[in-house]
C-alpha positions as CSV (number, residue, x, y, z in Angstrom):
1,X,15.6,11.0,17.6
2,X,16.5,9.4,14.3
3,X,18.9,11.3,12.0
4,X,17.0,13.2,9.4
5,X,18.1,13.5,5.8
6,X,17.1,16.2,3.4
7,X,15.8,14.8,0.1
8,X,14.8,16.5,-3.1
9,X,11.9,14.9,-4.9
10,X,10.2,16.0,-8.1
11,X,6.4,15.8,-8.5
12,X,4.7,17.0,-11.6
13,X,7.9,18.8,-12.7
14,X,8.0,20.8,-9.4
15,X,10.8,20.2,-6.9
16,X,10.1,19.6,-3.2
17,X,12.6,19.4,-0.3
18,X,11.6,17.0,2.4
19,X,13.2,15.6,5.5
20,X,13.0,11.9,6.3
21,X,15.0,9.4,8.4
22,X,17.9,8.0,6.4
23,X,16.5,4.4,6.6
24,X,13.2,5.6,5.0
25,X,14.9,7.4,2.1
26,X,14.4,4.6,-0.5
27,X,10.8,4.2,0.5
28,X,10.1,7.9,0.2
29,X,11.6,8.0,-3.2
30,X,9.6,5.0,-4.3
31,X,6.4,6.7,-2.9
32,X,7.2,9.9,-4.8
33,X,7.7,7.9,-8.0
34,X,4.5,6.1,-7.6
35,X,2.6,9.3,-6.9
36,X,4.2,10.9,-10.0
37,X,3.1,8.0,-12.1
38,X,-0.5,8.3,-10.9
39,X,-0.5,12.1,-11.4
40,X,1.0,11.8,-14.9
41,X,-1.5,9.0,-15.8
42,X,-4.4,11.2,-14.8
43,X,-2.9,14.2,-16.5
44,X,-2.3,12.3,-19.8
45,X,-5.9,11.2,-20.0
46,X,-6.8,14.9,-20.2
47,X,-10.2,14.4,-18.4
48,X,-9.1,16.4,-15.3
49,X,-7.7,19.9,-15.7
50,X,-5.7,21.7,-13.0
51,X,-2.9,20.5,-10.8
52,X,-5.0,20.6,-7.7
53,X,-7.8,18.5,-9.2
54,X,-5.2,16.0,-10.6
55,X,-3.6,15.7,-7.2
56,X,-7.0,15.1,-5.6
57,X,-8.0,12.4,-8.1
58,X,-4.6,10.7,-7.7
59,X,-5.0,10.7,-3.9
60,X,-8.5,9.4,-4.2
61,X,-7.4,6.6,-6.6
62,X,-4.5,5.6,-4.3
63,X,-6.7,5.7,-1.2
64,X,-9.2,3.4,-3.0
65,X,-6.4,1.0,-3.9
66,X,-5.1,1.0,-0.4
67,X,-8.5,0.2,1.1
68,X,-9.1,-2.6,-1.4
69,X,-5.7,-4.0,-0.5
70,X,-6.5,-3.8,3.2
71,X,-9.8,-5.6,2.7
72,X,-8.0,-8.4,0.8
73,X,-5.5,-8.7,3.6
74,X,-8.3,-9.0,6.2
75,X,-10.1,-11.5,4.0
76,X,-6.8,-13.6,3.7
77,X,-6.4,-13.4,7.5
78,X,-10.0,-14.7,8.0
79,X,-9.3,-17.6,5.5
80,X,-6.0,-18.4,7.3
81,X,-7.9,-18.6,10.6
82,X,-10.5,-20.9,9.0
83,X,-7.8,-23.1,7.5
84,X,-6.0,-23.3,10.9
85,X,-9.3,-24.3,12.6
86,X,-10.0,-27.0,10.1
87,X,-6.5,-28.3,10.3
88,X,-6.8,-28.5,14.1
89,X,-10.1,-30.4,13.7
90,X,-8.5,-32.8,11.2
91,X,-5.5,-33.4,13.6
92,X,-7.9,-34.1,16.5
93,X,-10.0,-36.5,14.4
94,X,-6.9,-38.3,13.3
95,X,-5.7,-38.6,16.9
96,X,-9.1,-40.0,17.9
97,X,-9.1,-42.5,15.1
98,X,-5.8,-43.9,16.3
99,X,-7.1,-44.4,19.8
100,X,-10.0,-46.6,18.6
């Protein structure tokens, strides 16, 4: 099992102790910072009151962004497949032209 490291992160001015593999420490800190930014952004708008509601809205926004990002990744993969297919057709056509 990977070595676990205890890490203290602060989210909405509250401190949390979490354990994570040493090699994931930087990513966890970056994740906590990103979450904190989203939470503070929602909190500063003042349209949502209550820590729990702010957290739910931040989670919903981040989930939405993630799904949009995944959809774009899938769309790019489909485009790359089409480009590869067209490139192969062009190569085959060029080979056939040289044979004539």
